[in-house]
C-alpha positions as CSV (number, residue, x, y, z in Angstrom):
1,M,137.1,80.3,124.1
2,T,138.9,83.3,122.6
3,S,138.0,85.3,119.8
4,F,137.5,83.8,116.4
5,K,140.4,83.7,114.1
6,N,139.3,81.9,111.2
7,I,135.9,83.1,110.0
8,A,133.9,82.0,106.7
9,V,131.0,83.0,104.7
10,A,129.3,80.2,103.0
11,R,127.0,80.2,100.1
12,E,123.6,79.2,100.1
13,I,122.3,75.8,99.0
14,A,120.0,73.3,99.2
15,S,118.7,72.5,103.1
16,P,115.8,71.8,104.7
17,E,114.6,75.2,104.9
18,N,115.8,76.0,101.4
19,P,114.4,73.1,99.1
20,G,116.0,73.6,95.3
21,G,118.4,75.9,96.7
22,L,116.3,79.3,95.4
23,E,117.5,81.2,98.6
24,K,120.1,83.3,97.0
25,R,120.7,85.6,99.6
26,V,124.6,85.8,101.4
27,A,125.2,86.6,104.8
28,L,127.8,89.3,104.0
29,V,128.0,91.6,101.3
30,P,131.4,92.6,100.2
31,D,131.4,96.0,102.0
32,D,130.5,94.3,105.2
33,V,133.3,91.9,104.8
34,A,135.4,94.7,104.0
35,A,134.8,96.2,107.5
36,L,135.6,93.1,108.9
37,V,139.0,92.8,107.4
38,S,139.7,96.2,108.3
39,A,139.3,95.5,111.7
40,G,142.1,93.0,111.3
41,H,139.9,89.6,110.9
42,S,140.6,87.0,107.9
43,I,137.7,86.4,106.2
44,S,136.7,83.4,103.9
45,V,134.2,83.8,101.3
46,E,132.8,80.4,99.1
47,F,132.8,80.7,95.5
48,G,129.7,82.2,94.4
49,A,128.3,83.4,97.4
50,G,126.9,86.6,96.7
51,E,126.1,85.9,93.0
52,G,122.4,85.2,93.4
53,V,121.6,88.8,94.7
54,G,124.6,90.3,92.2
55,F,127.8,90.5,94.3
56,L,130.5,88.9,92.3
57,D,133.5,87.1,93.7
58,A,135.9,89.8,92.3
59,E,134.3,92.0,94.6
60,Y,134.7,89.8,97.4
61,E,138.4,89.7,96.5
62,R,138.9,93.5,96.1
63,A,137.3,93.9,100.2
64,G,140.3,91.6,101.5
65,A,138.8,88.2,101.3
66,T,140.2,84.7,100.5
67,M,138.3,82.8,98.4
68,E,137.8,79.1,98.7
69,G,135.6,76.1,97.3
70,A,132.7,74.3,98.8
71,E,134.9,71.2,99.8
72,S,137.0,73.5,102.2
73,I,134.8,76.5,103.3
74,Y,133.3,74.7,106.2
75,R,136.5,73.0,107.5
76,D,139.0,74.2,109.9
77,K,136.9,77.0,110.7
78,D,136.0,79.2,114.2
79,L,133.5,80.6,113.2
80,L,131.1,79.8,110.2
81,I,128.4,82.4,108.9
82,K,125.8,81.6,106.6
83,F,122.2,83.0,105.9
84,K,119.7,80.0,106.2
85,G,120.7,76.5,108.1
86,P,122.9,74.3,107.0
87,A,122.4,71.2,104.7
88,L,123.0,68.2,106.7
89,D,126.0,66.9,104.8
90,T,127.5,70.1,105.5
91,I,127.7,69.5,109.4
92,K,130.2,66.6,109.4
93,M,132.7,69.1,107.6
94,M,132.9,71.2,110.5
95,K,135.2,70.8,113.3
96,P,133.9,70.0,117.1
97,G,134.0,73.5,118.8
98,A,133.1,75.9,116.0
99,T,130.5,78.1,115.7
100,L,127.6,78.4,113.3
101,F,126.1,81.7,113.1
102,C,122.9,81.4,111.1
103,M,119.3,81.7,111.1
104,A,118.9,78.2,112.8
105,H,115.1,77.8,113.5
106,F,116.4,75.5,115.6
107,H,113.1,73.9,117.0
108,S,111.2,73.3,113.4
109,Y,114.0,70.8,112.7
110,P,114.8,68.6,115.2
111,E,116.6,65.9,113.0
112,R,119.4,68.8,112.3
113,A,119.3,70.1,115.9
114,K,120.3,66.4,117.3
115,L,123.0,66.4,114.6
116,L,124.4,69.7,115.2
117,E,124.6,68.7,119.1
118,D,125.8,65.6,118.2
119,S,128.7,66.7,116.2
120,R,129.2,69.7,119.1
121,I,128.8,72.3,117.0
122,N,127.7,75.7,118.8
123,V,124.9,77.3,117.3
124,L,123.5,80.7,117.3
125,A,120.3,81.3,115.9
126,M,120.4,85.3,114.4
127,E,116.4,85.1,114.7
128,E,116.8,85.0,118.5
129,I,119.4,87.8,119.0
130,L,117.8,90.7,120.5
131,E,118.2,94.4,121.0
132,S,120.2,94.6,124.5
133,P,119.4,97.2,125.6
134,K,115.7,97.9,124.1
135,V,116.0,100.9,121.7
136,Q,113.1,103.0,121.4
137,T,113.4,106.2,119.4
138,D,111.7,109.5,119.6
139,T,109.4,109.1,116.8
140,E,108.3,105.7,118.2
141,I,107.5,107.2,121.8
142,L,105.9,110.5,120.3
143,G,103.4,107.9,118.2
144,R,102.5,106.0,121.3
145,T,102.1,108.9,123.7
146,A,100.0,110.8,120.9
147,M,97.8,107.8,120.8
148,A,97.9,107.7,124.5
149,A,96.3,110.9,124.5
150,A,93.8,110.5,122.2
151,L,92.5,107.5,124.0
152,A,92.9,109.1,127.3
153,P,89.3,110.2,127.8
154,F,87.8,107.0,126.4
155,M,90.0,105.2,128.8
156,A,88.9,107.6,132.0
157,D,85.1,106.9,131.3
158,N,85.4,103.5,130.3
159,S,84.2,103.6,126.8
160,I,86.8,102.1,125.2
161,G,85.6,99.0,124.4
162,N,82.9,100.7,122.0
163,L,85.1,103.2,120.5
164,R,85.5,102.5,116.8
165,V,89.5,104.1,116.0
166,R,90.2,105.1,112.4
167,I,93.9,105.9,111.4
168,L,93.8,108.5,108.6
169,Q,97.0,107.6,106.6
170,W,99.9,105.5,106.8
171,T,103.3,106.8,107.9
172,P,106.1,105.7,109.6
173,L,104.9,107.6,112.8
174,M,101.5,106.1,112.5
175,T,102.6,102.8,112.9
176,Y,103.1,103.4,116.4
177,S,99.9,105.2,116.8
178,V,98.4,101.8,115.5
179,R,100.0,100.0,117.9
180,R,99.3,101.9,121.0
181,S,95.5,101.6,119.7
182,G,95.6,98.1,119.3
183,N,96.7,97.2,122.7
184,R,94.1,99.4,124.3
185,D,91.4,97.3,123.0
186,P,89.0,99.6,121.4
187,R,85.7,98.1,119.5
188,S,87.7,98.0,116.3
189,V,90.7,99.5,114.6
190,K,91.0,100.7,110.9
191,L,93.8,101.8,108.8
192,L,92.0,104.2,106.0
193,H,93.7,105.5,102.6
194,D,93.4,109.1,102.4
195,S,91.8,108.7,99.2
196,I,88.6,107.4,101.1
197,S,85.7,109.8,100.2
198,F,83.1,110.5,103.3
199,D,80.3,108.2,102.1
200,A,82.8,105.2,102.3
201,L,83.4,105.6,106.4
202,D,81.5,103.2,108.1
203,A,81.8,105.0,111.8
204,V,80.9,108.7,112.5
205,G,79.3,110.2,115.6
206,G,80.2,110.1,119.6
207,N,81.8,106.7,119.4
208,A,84.2,107.2,116.5
209,L,87.4,108.4,117.1
210,Y,89.4,109.4,113.8
211,V,93.4,110.2,114.4
212,Y,95.5,111.7,111.4
213,D,98.8,113.9,111.0
214,S,97.6,117.3,109.7
215,E,101.6,117.4,108.3
216,T,101.1,114.6,105.9
217,F,97.4,114.4,105.8
218,T,95.6,117.1,103.1
219,D,91.9,116.4,103.2
220,D,91.2,117.4,100.1
221,K,88.1,116.0,100.3
222,G,86.9,117.7,103.7
223,I,86.5,115.0,105.6
224,L,87.2,116.0,108.7
225,A,84.7,118.9,108.8
226,Q,82.3,116.6,107.4
227,L,82.8,114.0,110.7
228,S,83.1,117.3,113.5
229,A,79.8,118.6,112.3
230,L,78.2,114.9,113.2
231,G,80.3,115.0,116.7
232,T,83.1,112.7,115.9
233,H,86.1,112.6,117.8
234,L,89.1,114.3,115.7
235,F,92.9,113.9,117.0
236,D,95.7,115.5,115.2
237,V,99.0,114.0,116.3
238,R,101.3,116.7,114.9
239,A,99.5,119.3,117.1
240,F,100.2,116.9,120.5
241,I,103.8,116.7,118.9
242,N,104.0,120.7,119.1
243,D,102.1,121.4,121.9
244,A,103.5,118.5,123.9
245,G,106.0,116.2,122.4
246,E,109.1,117.6,124.0
247,E,107.9,116.9,127.7
248,A,106.0,113.8,126.7
249,V,109.7,112.1,125.4
250,R,111.4,113.3,128.4
251,A,108.6,112.0,130.4
252,Y,108.2,108.6,129.2
253,R,112.1,107.9,128.9
254,E,112.4,109.1,133.0
255,S,109.5,106.6,133.4
256,H,110.3,103.9,131.1
257,P,114.1,103.0,132.0
258,P,115.2,101.0,129.0
259,L,114.3,97.1,129.2
260,P,117.4,94.5,129.4
261,T,116.2,93.0,126.2
262,G,113.9,94.2,123.0
263,L,113.4,93.2,119.5
264,R,114.8,91.0,116.8
265,R,118.7,92.6,115.9
266,I,118.8,90.6,112.9
267,Q,115.4,90.9,111.2
268,C,113.7,92.3,107.8
269,L,110.1,91.7,109.4
270,H,108.8,95.2,108.1
271,E,110.0,93.8,104.3
272,T,108.6,90.3,105.3
273,G,105.2,92.1,105.8
274,M,105.7,94.0,102.8
275,A,106.3,90.8,100.6
276,G,103.5,88.8,102.1
277,A,100.7,91.5,101.5
278,R,101.9,92.3,98.0
279,Y,102.0,88.4,97.3
280,G,98.6,88.0,98.8
281,M,97.3,91.0,96.5
282,K,98.5,88.9,93.3
283,L,96.8,86.0,94.3
284,L,93.8,87.8,94.9
285,A,93.8,89.3,91.4
286,E,94.7,86.0,89.7
287,N,91.7,84.4,91.7
288,R,89.1,87.5,90.7
289,P,90.2,89.2,87.8
290,D,87.2,91.6,88.1
291,H,88.4,92.4,91.6
292,V,88.9,96.1,92.3
293,K,91.9,96.3,94.5
294,A,91.1,99.7,96.0
295,K,88.0,97.8,97.2
296,T,89.5,95.0,98.8
297,K,88.2,93.8,102.1
298,A,91.7,93.6,104.0
299,V,92.1,92.1,107.6
300,I,95.2,92.1,109.3
301,L,96.3,89.8,112.6
302,G,98.0,91.1,114.8
303,Y,99.7,94.8,114.8
304,G,103.6,94.0,115.4
305,N,106.5,94.2,112.7
306,V,105.2,92.0,110.3
307,G,101.9,93.2,110.4
308,Q,103.0,97.1,110.0
309,G,105.0,96.0,106.8
310,A,101.6,94.3,105.4
311,M,99.8,97.7,106.6
312,H,102.3,99.6,104.8
313,E,102.2,97.5,101.4
314,L,98.4,97.6,101.4
315,F,98.3,101.4,102.0
316,D,100.9,101.9,98.9
317,Q,99.0,99.9,96.7
318,G,95.4,101.6,97.5
319,V,93.5,99.7,99.6
320,E,90.8,102.2,101.1
321,V,90.1,100.0,104.6
322,I,92.6,97.6,106.3
323,S,91.0,96.3,109.6
324,I,93.5,95.5,112.3
325,L,92.7,92.9,114.7
326,G,94.1,92.5,118.2
327,R,94.2,89.7,120.9
328,T,90.2,90.1,121.7
329,H,89.4,90.8,117.8
330,T,91.1,87.0,117.0
331,A,89.4,85.0,119.7
332,K,86.8,82.5,119.1
333,G,83.6,83.6,118.6
334,R,84.6,87.0,117.6
335,I,87.1,86.3,114.7
336,E,84.5,84.9,112.5
337,F,82.9,88.0,112.2
338,W,86.0,89.8,110.3
339,L,86.8,86.5,108.6
340,K,82.9,85.9,106.7
341,D,83.5,88.3,104.0
342,A,86.9,88.8,104.0
343,D,89.2,89.3,100.6
344,L,92.7,89.0,102.1
345,V,93.6,88.1,105.6
346,V,97.4,88.7,106.4
347,N,98.4,86.7,109.6
348,G,101.0,88.5,111.4
349,A,100.1,87.4,114.9
350,E,102.8,85.5,117.2
351,Q,101.3,82.8,119.9
352,P,104.0,81.4,122.8
353,A,104.9,78.0,122.4
354,Y,102.6,76.7,124.6
355,L,99.8,77.6,122.3
356,R,101.1,76.5,118.9
357,G,99.3,73.3,117.8
358,V,96.8,73.9,120.4
359,K,95.3,77.0,119.4
360,F,94.7,78.4,115.9
361,L,93.5,81.9,115.1
362,V,92.7,80.7,111.5
363,S,91.4,77.1,111.0
364,N,90.0,74.7,108.9
365,D,86.9,75.1,109.9
366,H,87.2,79.2,109.0
367,L,88.3,78.0,105.2
368,K,85.3,75.5,104.7
369,N,82.4,77.0,106.2
370,V,83.3,80.9,106.9
371,M,85.5,82.3,104.4
372,V,84.6,82.9,100.5
373,D,85.6,81.0,97.6
374,G,88.5,82.6,95.9
375,S,89.9,84.5,99.2
376,V,93.4,84.4,100.2
377,V,95.1,83.7,103.4
378,I,98.8,84.7,103.9
379,D,100.5,83.3,107.0
380,L,103.7,85.6,107.7
381,V,104.3,83.9,110.9
382,G,104.9,80.2,109.3
383,G,105.6,77.2,111.0
384,S,106.7,73.3,110.8
385,P,105.0,70.0,112.3
386,T,107.1,70.4,115.4
387,N,106.5,74.3,115.6
388,R,102.7,75.0,114.2
389,S,101.5,78.3,112.8
390,P,98.5,80.1,114.2
391,V,96.7,79.3,110.5
392,E,95.7,75.4,110.9
393,P,95.9,74.7,106.9
394,V,99.9,75.4,107.7
395,L,101.3,71.8,108.5
396,A,104.5,73.6,107.2
397,C,105.6,76.7,105.4
398,T,105.6,76.5,102.2
399,F,108.3,77.7,99.6
400,L,109.6,79.4,96.3
401,T,108.9,75.7,94.8
402,D,105.7,75.4,95.3
403,P,104.8,78.9,97.3
404,H,100.8,78.1,97.9
405,F,97.9,75.8,98.0
406,V,94.3,75.5,97.8
407,Q,91.9,74.3,100.6
408,D,88.4,74.5,100.4
409,G,88.4,77.2,97.9
410,V,90.9,79.6,100.1
411,T,94.2,80.3,99.0
412,V,96.8,79.9,101.6
413,S,100.3,80.8,101.4
414,A,103.0,80.9,104.4
415,L,106.4,81.4,102.6
416,W,109.5,80.1,104.4
417,G,111.2,83.4,103.6
418,W,108.9,86.2,102.6
419,P,111.3,88.8,101.3
420,M,112.7,86.0,98.4
421,L,109.7,87.0,96.3
422,G,111.4,90.4,95.2
423,M,113.4,91.7,97.8
424,M,116.6,89.4,97.8
425,R,119.3,91.9,97.0
426,E,117.9,94.9,99.0
427,T,117.1,92.5,102.3
428,A,120.8,90.9,102.0
429,V,122.2,94.1,101.7
430,R,120.5,95.1,105.4
431,Y,120.6,91.6,106.8
432,S,124.5,91.8,106.5
433,G,124.9,95.4,107.7
434,Q,122.9,93.9,111.1
435,I,125.3,91.0,111.1
436,R,128.2,93.1,111.0
437,D,126.8,95.6,113.3
438,V,126.6,92.6,116.3
439,L,129.9,91.2,115.2
440,L,131.7,94.5,115.2
441,G,129.2,96.9,117.5
442,R,128.0,97.1,120.6
443,E,127.6,93.4,121.0
444,R,131.2,92.7,119.7
445,L,130.4,88.9,119.1
446,I,133.6,88.6,117.3
447,D,135.4,88.6,120.5
448,G,134.2,84.9,121.3
449,L,131.1,83.1,123.1
450,D,133.0,83.8,126.4
451,H,131.8,87.6,125.9
452,L,128.4,87.4,124.8
453,T,125.9,90.1,125.9
454,P,122.2,89.3,127.3
455,G,120.6,90.0,124.0
456,V,123.4,87.2,122.1
457,E,123.5,84.5,125.1
458,R,119.8,83.6,124.8
459,A,120.6,82.9,120.8
460,L,123.2,80.2,121.5
461,V,120.9,77.7,121.2
462,C,123.5,74.9,120.9
463,G,126.3,74.3,122.9
464,P,128.8,76.1,124.6
465,F,131.4,73.2,123.6
466,E,135.0,73.2,123.4
467,G,137.0,72.0,120.0
């Protein structure tokens, strides 16, 4: 297979994961189309493809694209790019051996997957492409190594299991400290807003550790001095960075060569977490009009990318205490402690395929017998009847046409495409830039299926087929 010659960008229309056609994002914005044209490629764009997020046909024409209608955009193309998976009736328009590059979610829609396979369409799933090799920034390494140093004494004397970790203030640097603390399995991990008072703290003394960054945490209320007076452990990430940061980065990179593949290459996972948490707070306010936002008892399952986005949003909204649960905290018999008085539960915890539909972190029984009426569950992971979510009430993702439901007094939402809630244009621009980079950057996907890097090769979920 040679490089892709005829390339098309299709408009989003109603499809299995886009009922009502309410997904309006476009896979490539005009600036990124212009980059492809400048690199010598011929690009066709469907009329109206970008209008839903504010990009006009005239902008695509100025970028060098040829505009086409729905009746021809899928025909005779080597590479067809769209954001969501295709409508079933468009598959028959594609020529055998063509390549479809989209968010395929192949296992969630088996009927469409079989139709694509029977039609001999190559499918590259955007959501399956990984960094190759894995990328780790200095900020990530500093956040991880700082927290590792903070936890080292408790790991050494085997008291980590009784340690209550409190993170004072959310910042991009501290996200990596949260992750490192979570996977060391302390008794609990909570993110605290910098507006919290000393009287509202739930952990002091020798089995509590407060981690902060003196460059950003101003401590206007004198919390640190009060904690220190009670024998509470304190750790300043900034002091660690100033004293040992350069050596820590060097030693980490020397002892941790990059893995062959890393995180998702095309993603807006942080924005997904932010949008989900924002919607959860909105639903909570509707359920309980007298509820005080800052006093929300918020619980986040998982501390990965989507969970971090939820932390960011809840912190920005002024929630004083955010509990972050790792694998042991979500085990049956333990998670009930966190769910019983939670106002808002946000699930960002993925499960391996063999546990999907077998093990549920938030069960129907939890909604009926543990959680209180008016509380809210936001599922950022989602799923389908063939690829179940870790949240048992979610039989399949919800959509903008009907974004939430109520079960046993608890409001549940598992939206397919969370950033569609108020973040369509900004995430369209981000996705588009990532897609352009995969096409023209180090992966050079534009060169065809014969030249796939390891991170892209795994995303070929259907094919390869010759024309």
